[in-house]
VEXDREN-2710 file (C-alpha; in Angstrom, 1 decimal):
% VEXDREN-2710
k/r/px/py/pz
1/MET/2.8/-7.1/-41.7
2/ASP/0.7/-9.8/-41.0
3/THR/1.6/-9.7/-37.4
4/PHE/0.3/-5.5/-37.2
5/VAL/-2.5/-6.6/-39.2
6/LEU/-3.5/-9.4/-36.5
7/LEU/-2.7/-7.0/-33.5
8/ALA/-4.9/-4.2/-35.5
9/ASN/-8.1/-6.8/-35.4
10/GLY/-7.0/-7.7/-31.8
11/LEU/-7.2/-4.1/-30.7
12/LEU/-10.8/-4.1/-32.7
13/VAL/-11.5/-6.7/-30.0
14/ALA/-10.2/-5.4/-26.9
15/PHE/-11.8/-2.0/-27.7
16/GLU/-15.4/-3.4/-27.2
17/PRO/-17.1/-1.6/-24.6
18/ILE/-17.1/-5.1/-22.6
19/ASN/-13.6/-6.3/-22.9
20/LEU/-12.6/-2.5/-21.6
21/PHE/-14.6/-3.1/-18.8
22/TYR/-13.0/-6.1/-18.2
23/ALA/-9.7/-5.0/-18.6
24/LEU/-10.5/-1.8/-16.2
25/ILE/-12.0/-4.0/-13.2
26/GLY/-8.6/-6.5/-13.7
27/VAL/-6.2/-3.7/-13.7
28/THR/-8.2/-1.9/-10.6
29/ILE/-8.3/-5.4/-8.6
30/GLY/-4.6/-6.0/-9.7
31/THR/-3.2/-3.0/-8.6
32/ALA/-5.4/-3.4/-5.1
33/VAL/-3.9/-7.0/-4.5
34/GLY/-0.2/-5.8/-5.1
35/VAL/-0.3/-3.2/-2.8
36/LEU/-1.7/-5.3/0.3
37/PRO/1.2/-7.3/1.5
38/GLY/0.8/-11.3/1.2
39/ILE/-1.6/-11.0/-1.6
40/GLY/-0.5/-11.7/-5.5
41/PRO/-2.0/-11.9/-8.3
42/ALA/-1.6/-15.8/-8.3
43/LEU/-3.7/-16.0/-5.5
44/THR/-6.4/-13.4/-6.8
45/VAL/-6.5/-15.1/-10.6
46/ALA/-7.1/-18.7/-8.6
47/LEU/-10.1/-16.9/-6.4
48/LEU/-11.5/-15.4/-9.5
49/LEU/-11.6/-19.1/-11.5
50/PRO/-14.6/-20.3/-10.1
51/VAL/-16.6/-17.1/-10.7
52/THR/-15.9/-16.4/-14.1
53/TYR/-16.3/-19.9/-15.2
54/ARG/-19.7/-18.9/-16.9
55/LEU/-18.6/-15.5/-18.3
56/ASP/-17.3/-14.9/-22.0
57/PRO/-13.8/-16.6/-22.0
58/ALA/-12.3/-13.5/-24.1
59/GLY/-13.1/-11.1/-21.2
60/SER/-12.3/-13.4/-18.2
61/LEU/-8.6/-14.0/-19.9
62/ILE/-8.8/-10.2/-20.1
63/MET/-9.2/-10.0/-16.6
64/PHE/-6.7/-12.3/-15.7
65/ALA/-4.0/-10.3/-17.8
66/GLY/-5.1/-7.0/-16.3
67/ILE/-4.7/-8.6/-12.6
68/TYR/-1.3/-9.8/-13.7
69/TYR/0.0/-6.6/-15.2
70/GLY/-1.4/-4.8/-12.4
71/GLY/-0.3/-6.7/-9.5
72/MET/3.4/-6.1/-11.2
73/TYR/2.4/-2.3/-10.6
74/GLY/1.2/-2.5/-7.5
75/GLY/3.8/-4.4/-5.7
76/SER/6.1/-1.3/-5.7
77/THR/3.8/0.7/-3.6
78/THR/4.2/-1.6/-0.8
79/SER/8.2/-1.7/-1.4
80/ILE/8.7/2.1/-1.4
81/LEU/5.9/2.5/1.6
82/LEU/6.4/0.1/3.8
83/ASN/9.2/-1.7/3.1
84/THR/7.6/-5.0/2.5
85/PRO/8.1/-6.6/-0.7
86/GLY/4.9/-9.0/-1.4
87/GLU/7.2/-11.2/-3.8
88/SER/10.9/-11.9/-4.2
89/ALA/11.0/-9.8/-7.7
90/SER/10.2/-6.5/-5.4
91/ILE/13.3/-6.9/-2.9
92/ILE/15.0/-4.7/-5.0
93/THR/12.5/-1.9/-4.7
94/ALA/12.0/-2.2/-1.6
95/LEU/16.0/-1.7/-0.9
96/GLU/16.2/1.7/-2.8
97/GLY/12.9/2.6/-2.7
98/ASN/12.3/2.7/0.7
99/LYS/15.4/4.7/1.6
100/MET/13.9/7.5/-0.8
101/ALA/10.8/7.4/0.8
102/ARG/12.5/7.9/3.9
103/LYS/14.5/10.7/2.6
104/GLY/10.9/12.4/1.5
105/ARG/11.2/11.1/-2.1
106/GLY/8.9/8.6/-2.1
107/GLY/6.7/10.7/-4.9
108/PRO/9.9/10.4/-7.4
109/ALA/10.4/6.8/-6.4
110/LEU/6.3/6.4/-6.9
111/ALA/6.3/8.4/-10.1
112/THR/9.5/6.6/-11.8
113/SER/8.3/3.0/-10.9
114/ALA/4.6/3.6/-12.6
115/ILE/6.4/5.2/-15.7
116/GLY/9.2/2.7/-15.8
117/SER/6.7/0.2/-15.7
118/PHE/4.7/1.5/-18.2
119/VAL/7.4/1.7/-20.5
120/ALA/8.7/-1.7/-20.0
121/GLY/4.8/-3.0/-20.3
122/LEU/4.5/-1.0/-23.7
123/LEU/7.7/-2.2/-25.6
124/ALA/7.4/-5.8/-24.1
125/THR/4.0/-6.4/-25.2
126/LEU/4.8/-5.3/-28.8
127/GLY/7.8/-7.7/-28.4
128/LEU/5.4/-10.5/-27.9
129/ALA/3.3/-9.5/-30.5
130/LEU/5.9/-9.6/-33.1
131/ILE/7.8/-12.9/-31.4
132/ALA/4.6/-15.2/-31.1
133/PRO/4.0/-15.4/-34.6
134/TRP/7.7/-17.1/-35.2
135/VAL/7.2/-19.3/-32.3
136/VAL/4.0/-20.4/-33.3
137/GLU/5.1/-21.5/-37.1
138/PHE/7.8/-22.9/-35.5
139/ALA/5.4/-25.4/-33.2
140/LEU/3.1/-26.4/-35.7
141/SER/5.7/-28.9/-37.0
142/PHE/6.0/-30.4/-33.4
143/GLY/4.9/-34.4/-33.7
144/PRO/4.4/-36.5/-30.5
145/ALA/7.7/-37.1/-29.7
146/ASP/8.3/-33.3/-30.0
147/TYR/5.3/-32.3/-27.9
148/PHE/6.3/-34.9/-24.8
149/ALA/10.1/-33.6/-24.9
150/LEU/8.4/-30.0/-24.1
151/MET/6.4/-31.3/-21.5
152/VAL/9.2/-32.6/-20.1
153/LEU/10.4/-29.2/-20.7
154/ALA/7.9/-27.9/-18.7
155/PHE/8.4/-30.4/-16.0
156/VAL/12.0/-29.3/-15.1
157/THR/11.2/-25.7/-15.7
158/VAL/8.3/-25.5/-12.8
159/SER/10.9/-27.7/-10.7
160/ALA/14.1/-25.6/-11.0
161/ALA/12.0/-22.4/-11.2
162/PHE/9.5/-22.1/-8.1
163/GLY/11.2/-22.3/-4.8
164/ASP/14.7/-22.3/-3.7
165/SER/15.1/-26.4/-4.1
166/ALA/14.8/-28.3/-7.1
167/LEU/14.1/-31.1/-4.8
168/ARG/11.3/-29.7/-3.3
169/GLY/9.8/-28.3/-6.8
170/VAL/10.5/-31.9/-8.4
171/THR/8.2/-33.3/-4.8
172/SER/5.4/-30.8/-5.5
173/LEU/5.2/-31.6/-9.1
174/PHE/5.1/-35.4/-8.6
175/LEU/2.4/-34.6/-6.5
176/GLY/0.3/-32.7/-9.3
177/LEU/1.1/-35.7/-11.8
178/ALA/-0.4/-38.4/-9.3
179/LEU/-3.5/-36.3/-8.8
180/GLY/-3.5/-36.1/-13.1
181/ILE/-3.9/-40.0/-13.0
182/VAL/-7.1/-39.8/-10.8
183/GLY/-10.1/-40.2/-13.0
184/ILE/-11.0/-42.5/-16.3
185/ASP/-8.5/-43.4/-18.2
186/LEU/-9.2/-42.2/-22.0
187/GLN/-7.0/-44.8/-24.1
188/THR/-8.7/-48.1/-21.9
189/GLY/-11.8/-46.5/-20.0
190/GLN/-10.7/-48.5/-16.7
191/ALA/-11.1/-45.7/-13.2
192/ARG/-7.8/-45.4/-11.6
193/LEU/-6.9/-44.1/-8.1
194/THR/-11.0/-43.6/-8.0
195/PHE/-11.2/-45.2/-4.8
196/GLY/-14.9/-46.1/-5.4
197/LEU/-15.8/-42.9/-5.2
198/PRO/-17.8/-41.7/-8.3
199/ASP/-17.5/-37.9/-7.5
200/LEU/-13.6/-38.9/-8.6
201/LEU/-14.4/-40.5/-12.0
202/ASP/-14.1/-37.1/-13.9
203/GLY/-10.7/-36.4/-12.4
204/VAL/-9.7/-33.5/-9.8
205/GLU/-11.0/-30.3/-10.8
206/VAL/-8.0/-27.8/-11.6
207/THR/-10.2/-24.9/-10.2
208/THR/-10.8/-26.2/-6.9
209/LEU/-7.1/-27.3/-6.4
210/ALA/-6.1/-23.9/-7.9
211/VAL/-8.3/-21.9/-5.4
212/ALA/-7.5/-24.4/-2.7
213/LEU/-3.7/-24.4/-2.8
214/PHE/-3.4/-20.6/-3.6
215/ALA/-6.0/-18.7/-1.9
216/ILE/-6.8/-21.3/1.4
217/GLY/-3.2/-22.2/1.4
218/GLU/-2.0/-18.5/2.0
219/THR/-5.0/-17.9/4.0
220/PHE/-3.9/-20.7/6.7
221/LYS/-0.3/-19.8/6.4
222/THR/-1.1/-16.0/7.1
223/ALA/-3.5/-16.8/10.0
224/ALA/-0.6/-18.7/11.5
225/SER/2.0/-16.6/11.2
226/PRO/2.4/-13.6/13.8
227/ALA/1.5/-10.3/12.6
228/ALA/4.1/-7.7/12.1
229/ASP/4.3/-4.3/13.4
230/GLU/3.8/-2.2/9.7
231/LYS/4.9/1.4/9.5
232/VAL/3.3/3.4/6.3
233/GLU/6.4/6.3/4.9
234/ALA/3.9/9.0/4.1
235/VAL/4.1/10.6/0.6
236/GLN/5.7/13.7/1.2
237/GLY/5.9/16.7/-1.2
238/SER/5.3/16.2/-4.9
239/VAL/4.4/12.8/-6.6
240/TRP/6.2/14.1/-9.9
241/MET/9.5/13.6/-10.9
242/SER/12.3/16.5/-11.4
243/ARG/14.1/17.1/-14.8
244/GLU/17.2/15.2/-13.1
245/ASP/15.2/12.1/-12.4
246/TRP/14.0/11.9/-15.4
247/LYS/17.3/12.4/-16.7
248/ARG/18.8/9.6/-14.5
249/SER/15.8/7.4/-15.0
250/TRP/15.1/6.7/-18.7
251/LEU/18.0/4.5/-19.5
252/PRO/17.4/2.3/-16.8
253/TRP/13.9/2.0/-18.2
254/LEU/15.1/0.9/-21.2
255/ARG/18.1/-1.2/-20.0
256/GLY/15.2/-2.9/-17.6
257/THR/12.7/-3.8/-20.5
258/ALA/16.0/-5.4/-22.7
259/ILE/16.9/-7.5/-19.5
260/GLY/13.4/-8.2/-18.0
261/PHE/11.7/-9.3/-21.4
262/PRO/14.0/-12.1/-22.4
263/ILE/14.5/-13.5/-19.2
264/GLY/10.6/-13.7/-18.6
265/ALA/10.5/-15.6/-21.9
266/MET/12.9/-18.2/-20.9
267/PRO/11.8/-21.3/-19.5
268/ALA/13.8/-21.2/-16.3
269/GLY/13.4/-16.9/-15.9
270/GLY/11.3/-15.0/-14.0
271/ALA/10.9/-11.5/-12.7
272/ASP/12.8/-11.5/-9.5
273/VAL/16.2/-13.0/-11.7
274/ALA/15.2/-10.1/-13.8
275/SER/15.2/-7.5/-11.1
276/PHE/18.3/-8.7/-9.3
277/LEU/20.3/-8.8/-13.0
278/SER/18.9/-5.2/-13.7
279/TYR/19.7/-3.9/-10.5
280/SER/23.4/-5.1/-10.9
281/ALA/23.6/-3.7/-14.0
282/GLU/22.6/-0.5/-13.0
283/LYS/24.8/-0.5/-10.2
284/HIS/27.6/-1.2/-12.9
285/PHE/26.7/1.9/-15.2
286/ALA/25.7/4.2/-12.8
287/ARG/27.5/7.7/-12.6
288/ARG/27.0/7.9/-8.7
289/PRO/27.7/4.2/-7.7
290/GLU/28.0/5.7/-4.1
291/GLU/24.3/6.4/-3.8
292/PHE/23.1/2.8/-4.1
293/GLY/21.7/1.5/-0.6
294/GLU/21.2/4.9/0.3
295/GLY/18.4/5.7/-2.5
296/ALA/19.4/5.7/-5.8
297/ILE/16.4/6.3/-8.5
298/GLU/18.2/4.3/-11.1
299/GLY/18.1/1.0/-8.5
300/VAL/14.0/1.3/-8.4
301/ALA/13.7/2.6/-12.3
302/GLY/15.6/-0.4/-13.5
303/PRO/14.4/-3.3/-11.5
304/GLU/10.5/-1.9/-12.1
305/ALA/10.8/-2.0/-15.5
306/ALA/12.7/-5.6/-15.7
307/ASN/9.9/-6.5/-13.3
308/ASN/7.0/-5.5/-15.8
309/ALA/8.9/-6.4/-19.1
310/SER/9.2/-10.3/-17.7
311/ALA/5.6/-10.3/-17.0
312/ALA/5.0/-9.8/-20.8
313/GLY/7.7/-12.2/-21.6
314/THR/6.3/-15.1/-19.5
315/LEU/3.2/-14.9/-21.8
316/VAL/5.6/-16.0/-24.9
317/PRO/5.8/-19.7/-23.6
318/LEU/2.3/-19.8/-22.0
319/LEU/0.6/-18.5/-25.0
320/THR/2.5/-20.0/-27.9
321/LEU/3.6/-23.6/-26.3
322/GLY/1.5/-23.9/-23.1
323/LEU/4.4/-23.7/-20.6
324/PRO/3.7/-21.4/-17.7
325/THR/7.2/-20.1/-15.5
326/THR/5.5/-18.1/-12.9
327/ALA/2.8/-19.1/-10.4
328/THR/0.3/-16.6/-11.8
329/ALA/1.1/-18.2/-15.5
330/ALA/0.3/-21.4/-14.0
331/ILE/-3.0/-20.3/-12.9
332/MET/-4.0/-18.6/-16.1
333/LEU/-3.1/-21.9/-17.8
334/ALA/-5.6/-23.3/-15.3
335/GLY/-7.7/-20.4/-16.9
336/PHE/-7.7/-21.3/-20.5
337/GLN/-8.5/-25.1/-19.5
338/GLN/-11.3/-23.9/-17.5
339/PHE/-13.0/-22.8/-21.1
340/GLY/-11.9/-25.5/-23.2
341/LEU/-8.7/-24.0/-24.5
342/GLN/-5.3/-24.9/-24.5
343/PRO/-2.5/-22.7/-25.0
344/GLY/-0.3/-23.5/-27.7
345/PRO/0.0/-23.2/-31.5
346/LEU/-3.3/-24.4/-32.3
347/LEU/-4.5/-21.7/-30.2
348/PHE/-3.5/-18.9/-32.2
349/ALA/-4.5/-21.0/-35.4
350/ASN/-8.4/-21.8/-34.2
351/ASN/-8.9/-18.7/-31.9
352/PRO/-7.2/-16.0/-33.1
353/ASP/-9.4/-13.1/-32.4
354/LEU/-9.3/-14.5/-28.8
355/VAL/-5.7/-14.6/-28.6
356/TRP/-4.7/-11.4/-30.5
357/GLY/-7.6/-9.4/-28.3
358/LEU/-5.8/-10.8/-25.1
359/ILE/-2.6/-9.5/-26.6
360/ALA/-3.8/-6.2/-27.6
361/SER/-5.6/-5.7/-24.4
362/LEU/-2.2/-5.6/-22.6
363/LEU/-1.3/-2.3/-24.2
364/VAL/-4.7/-1.0/-23.5
365/ALA/-4.2/-2.2/-19.7
366/ASN/-1.0/-0.7/-19.9
367/LEU/-2.3/2.8/-20.3
368/MET/-4.6/2.3/-17.6
369/LEU/-2.5/1.9/-15.2
370/LEU/-0.8/4.4/-15.6
371/VAL/-3.7/6.6/-15.4
372/LEU/-4.7/4.7/-12.6
373/ASN/-1.3/4.6/-10.1
374/LEU/-0.5/8.2/-9.7
375/PRO/-3.6/9.8/-9.2
376/LEU/-4.7/7.4/-6.9
377/ILE/-1.7/6.8/-4.8
378/GLY/-3.7/8.0/-1.9
379/LEU/-6.3/5.5/-2.1
380/TRP/-4.1/2.7/-2.6
381/VAL/-2.1/3.8/0.6
382/ARG/-5.4/3.6/2.8
383/LEU/-5.6/-0.1/1.5
384/LEU/-3.1/-0.8/3.6
385/THR/-5.0/-0.2/6.7
386/ILE/-7.5/-3.1/6.1
387/PRO/-7.2/-5.6/9.4
388/LYS/-5.6/-8.9/8.0
389/PRO/-8.5/-10.6/9.9
390/TRP/-11.0/-9.1/7.7
391/LEU/-9.4/-9.2/4.4
392/TYR/-8.4/-13.1/4.9
393/ALA/-11.7/-13.7/6.4
394/GLY/-13.3/-12.5/3.2
395/ILE/-10.8/-14.6/0.9
396/LEU/-12.2/-17.9/2.3
397/VAL/-15.8/-16.5/2.5
398/PHE/-15.3/-15.8/-1.4
399/ALA/-13.2/-18.7/-2.2
400/THR/-16.0/-21.0/-0.6
401/LEU/-18.9/-19.6/-2.5
402/GLY/-17.3/-19.4/-5.7
403/THR/-16.5/-23.2/-5.6
404/ILE/-20.1/-23.8/-4.5
405/GLY/-21.4/-21.9/-7.4
406/ALA/-19.2/-23.4/-9.8
407/ASN/-19.7/-26.9/-8.4
408/PRO/-22.6/-27.5/-6.0
409/SER/-21.2/-30.3/-4.1
410/VAL/-20.3/-31.1/-0.6
411/PHE/-17.7/-33.7/-1.9
412/GLU/-16.3/-30.8/-3.9
413/LEU/-16.3/-28.6/-0.4
414/ALA/-14.5/-31.0/1.1
415/MET/-11.6/-31.2/-1.4
416/LEU/-11.4/-27.6/-1.1
417/LEU/-10.6/-28.0/2.3
418/ALA/-8.2/-31.0/2.3
419/PHE/-6.5/-28.9/-0.8
420/GLY/-6.1/-26.1/1.3
421/LEU/-4.4/-27.8/4.4
422/LEU/-2.3/-29.5/1.9
423/GLY/-0.9/-25.9/0.2
424/TYR/-1.1/-24.6/4.3
425/GLY/1.6/-28.1/4.6
426/LEU/3.5/-27.1/1.6
427/ARG/3.9/-23.9/2.5
428/ARG/4.8/-24.5/5.9
429/PHE/7.8/-26.7/5.2
430/GLY/8.8/-24.4/2.0
431/TYR/7.7/-26.6/-0.9
432/PRO/6.4/-24.5/-4.1
433/VAL/2.6/-25.0/-4.8
434/ALA/2.5/-23.9/-8.5
435/PRO/4.2/-27.4/-9.7
436/VAL/1.2/-29.1/-8.1
437/VAL/-1.4/-27.3/-10.3
438/VAL/1.0/-27.6/-13.8
439/GLY/1.4/-31.3/-13.1
440/LEU/-2.3/-31.6/-12.6
441/ILE/-2.8/-30.0/-16.1
442/LEU/-0.1/-31.5/-18.0
443/GLY/0.6/-34.4/-16.8
444/PRO/-2.5/-36.1/-19.0
445/MET/-1.1/-34.2/-21.9
446/ALA/2.2/-35.8/-21.5
447/GLU/1.0/-39.1/-20.8
448/GLN/-1.2/-39.0/-24.1
449/GLN/1.8/-37.6/-26.0
450/LEU/4.0/-40.2/-24.9
451/ARG/1.6/-43.1/-25.9
452/ARG/1.2/-41.6/-29.3
453/ALA/4.7/-41.7/-29.8
454/LEU/5.1/-45.2/-28.1
455/ALA/2.3/-46.5/-30.6
456/ILE/3.5/-45.3/-33.6
457/SER/7.1/-46.7/-33.1
458/GLN/5.2/-49.9/-32.0
459/GLY/6.6/-49.5/-28.4
460/ASP/10.4/-48.4/-29.5
461/PRO/11.3/-45.6/-27.0
462/ALA/14.1/-44.8/-29.4
463/ILE/11.4/-42.6/-31.0
464/LEU/12.1/-40.4/-28.1
465/LEU/15.1/-39.3/-29.4
466/SER/14.7/-39.3/-33.1
467/SER/13.7/-35.9/-33.6
468/PRO/16.3/-32.9/-33.8
469/VAL/13.5/-30.7/-31.9
470/ALA/13.2/-33.3/-29.0
471/ILE/16.9/-33.8/-28.6
472/VAL/17.0/-29.8/-28.3
473/LEU/14.3/-29.2/-26.2
474/TYR/15.9/-32.1/-23.9
475/VAL/19.2/-30.2/-23.7
476/VAL/16.9/-27.0/-22.9
477/ALA/15.5/-28.6/-20.1
478/PHE/19.0/-29.7/-19.0
479/ILE/20.6/-26.3/-19.2
480/ALA/17.0/-25.1/-17.2
481/VAL/18.2/-27.1/-14.2
482/LEU/21.3/-25.4/-13.9
483/SER/20.3/-21.9/-15.3
484/PRO/18.0/-20.9/-12.1
485/MET/21.0/-21.6/-9.6
486/VAL/23.4/-20.1/-11.6
487/MET/21.6/-16.6/-12.4
488/ARG/20.0/-16.4/-8.9
489/LEU/23.5/-17.0/-7.3
490/ARG/24.8/-14.1/-9.7
491/GLY/22.2/-11.5/-9.5
492/ARG/21.6/-12.0/-5.4
493/GLY/25.4/-11.8/-5.3
494/GLY/25.5/-8.4/-5.9
495/LEU/22.7/-8.1/-3.7
496/LEU/24.6/-9.4/-0.7
497/SER/27.8/-7.5/-1.5
498/GLN/25.5/-4.0/-1.7
499/ILE/23.7/-5.0/1.5
500/ALA/27.3/-5.8/3.4
501/GLY/28.7/-3.0/2.0
502/ASP/25.5/-1.0/3.6
503/GLU/26.2/-2.1/7.0
504/ASP/29.9/-1.3/6.7
END
């Protein structure tokens, strides 16, 4: 009952005019960047970090969450009409949705995607509100050794979940941990890895690193890639769904939600895994399996619902434990720290209005997205005609001006360029960039908790394994190393079989 009272108080915060305005801006920008190929919510949130550092924390975080949800919505438009998935979670939508568009059924494909996303987002947000207090109550009993084990789980998660190679993920993570050491040691007051530069005494700015890796690095990579010929499938006929389409879509929406939310909340989950497994499930339960690969509406409805439900599921470990399981969640973690906030159980205790307002705003944003997506589909399609040089030149200008506004320093601009080149190099050789940001944020926290635990035990490392909670977290970390490989092989195995069947 307390949960519903807190959620009702959160709705009061979310319905404040200024917060409604922030939510509208977030979902509009999120949908736009989801539609544009190659630009995702992680890049957009990173780009807005230096712009929002002086704004109200609640409004800024509500806008970031709206961008996250909107990006998940908008990605389906590109996949269906352009056959160009913006990220791995949209591959399945492109497989079935673009076939529907080529048959003149792009409207129903977009409709089942939008409505399924709304249903999944609504149910998953309610699930987030119900589960979060339980996780917080459990996490409040953690000691220093437990928190260190939690940080180890976070490190393992980002190393295993981001990218196709765990070794490359670990390499990126250690790069971030090394950057986290730079600055003054809070325990001894000694300068570490500053090389005599006064500008490094405060450490590496998370905002500068995030903008450089995600915005500047992605822009360099796109500029260095050959341009592809893209054909947009026109939306023919009505955008609305027939009675048969509704009949074939409502169960996949529910199944996709049931699959996507828990997988998104898992330390090594993710929207791509959820969408692959949802597609396999829909093919298994389909009454007309022969239509899969030829434009089955279930192959759009289920994965899109799973995709959006996983976004809400991702917020469970982020808000309650401070664990990011996606690139966008990692950037949102940087956004919290920008305002001096640390996601975790104490956030619910010290800032209940902010965190419950954020959760409640997801319900509002979900409704806004449903209203925005279908009536304005023509506008979103026109965004695909923006020349890429204009688009990415604008990103570079915006990133530079935002960094200058947040920290007017020539040294900071040099860091922005250096980290941007680093981001391009990481992408060029297949290394994930999100673990670098996570390592910079969580590395100092892990070091602090480790020192506290060893101080309590007078240097005895056995204290790290003295708690049942810590042992369980280490076991989960071990499972997190193996589960992404198993789940991806299982999900993509079904996809490869489907593609092979299509070719035959």
